[in-house]
N, C-alpha and C positions, 0 to 999 in steps of 0.2 A: 476890153475886157477876153479874157478863155474862154475858151468855146465849155470846155471843161465842164469847168465854175458851172456856167448859165445852165449847162443837167442837172443840176445837182438837186432831191428832189427831198425835203425836212422830213423822217422822224415824225408821228404823231405824238403826245401825251399820252401815257396811259392811263384808263380811267380810277387808275389810281390812285393819281397825282394830283389832288385838290384845293381847289387857294384858297389860300389864308386869311379867315374870321378873325372877327373877333367875339366870336361866339360859336358854338357845334364842338364840334368835332375839330377844328382848328386853333380854335383857342392857346391855346398850349405854345401852335409856333408861332402866334400875334404876343403873346406876353414872349415868348424865349428875344423875339427880335424886337423888347423895349427895356432886356433887363442886358442888353448891348450897349444901351445909349441909344436911342432913339427915345423920342415922345412917343405919348400916342395916340394925337393929333397926326402924327406922320407917314406913322405904319400903314393905314391902306392906301394911302400916294405911294411910300414906296415899295407896295407888293404892287400896288400897278405897275408902276417904271419897272419895274425887274419882270414882271407874269409869277412871283414864284407861287413854287405851288408846297408844298408840303405828303407825304405818306400820315399819313395815322393806322395801317392795315397793315395783316402781314398773311397776305396773299396765297395765294397758294402759288397762284407763274411765281410770282416774287417772290415768295418767300418774304425773311429779313431784312434783306439784301437794302432796297430805303427805309423804313420800315423807322420811323422817331426823327424823319430827316427832312429838311430846309431844301425842292428843289427845284435849281439852279438852273435854266434851261441858255443856253448858247446859242446862240440864231447868228447867220452870218448872210448875207440880203434879204434880211425876215423869212431864214427859211431855220426851222430846229433843226441843224444839228448834228447834237447827243448834249448832257444835260452833266452838274457835276452837285452836292451835293453837301451839307453840313447837318452834323449829328445836335438835338440837345439833349442828348442821353449826357450828362456827368459822365459816367462810369465807364461811357464808351473809348475804348483807348485809339478807334479809329478818327478823329472828328473828321477830316473828307474823306471823300470818298465818291467819283462820277463815272461813270457810263464804259463797260469796253472798250474797246477799238472798235473790236468785230462787232457791237452793235450799235456802232455810230459812222454815222455819215464820215464827218470829219471824228477822228481819236480831239477830245479833249484842251490832249498836251500841245497839235498842232495849233491850236484855237486861237483867239484872246477873248472872254467875256466881257461882255458890257463891247463889244466894235458897232452894233446896228445904231445903240445909243449915243457912242461917241462920232461915227458919221456924220449927227446932228450940226458936227460943229463947233467950233468952242475956239481959246485962246491957246489954250496947254492942258499935254496933254500928259497927262500921270501914272508910269504903268505899277504895279502892285503885284502882288502874290497871289491873298486870296479874294475871297470876296467879295466878305465883311469891309473891309480897308473898302474895293469898289463903291460898297451900296455909299458908304459915307462919302465918298472924297465924290462922286459924281453925283449923287444924289438931293447933295449941301455945294456941291462946284455948280450945276449946270449955268447957275443962272450970276454966277461971276465968272460964266466963262471956260471955266476950268472943268474939266471931264477926264474919266476915266478908267482906264479895265486890264484890266487881269490876265496873269499866265498862266495862273496855276503853279509858278516854278521860280524861282531864284534866282533859276536860270533862263536866254530866250532865245530859240532854235527858229534857224532857219523860219520856215512859213510863217510864224506869226511876226520876226519883221519883214519881209512880205506886204501882212495886215497893216502893219504898226507906217510902213510906206503910201499905204493905201488910206492910211488913215489923214495920213502928215494933208 
């Protein structure tokens, strides 16, 4: 492994990001995931599999930046490098938003979403654009040897190609 990679220390998830549960402050996020086509019986397992969180507070520090968003952590070798998010508010114009590059250990556009889960192995690797696509394909495909990763874009950059090679 590259010596530089070994020294990477991950971020800490902000305390304002809470786990998604079918009750309490996070229930709207739980139901949003159901509205995206996931049966109720699978949502809790899906949330745990991808370590999904949400932000239901309009914090003085975070402002409205992450408010009403599902937070999708992006890991590399077990360390949190950054995160992406998906709004649950249909009136929000900006559906997807990620942690700015300056605040990330490695910017989201240079990583692939679901890398660590995909490293567990499989027979087929599907590369898709968005997080919700990864949730569906990886969550239901893994038992059949199908894994999925997200590029956060319609195109691929060299650092992502390197990570795909590592998955191979």
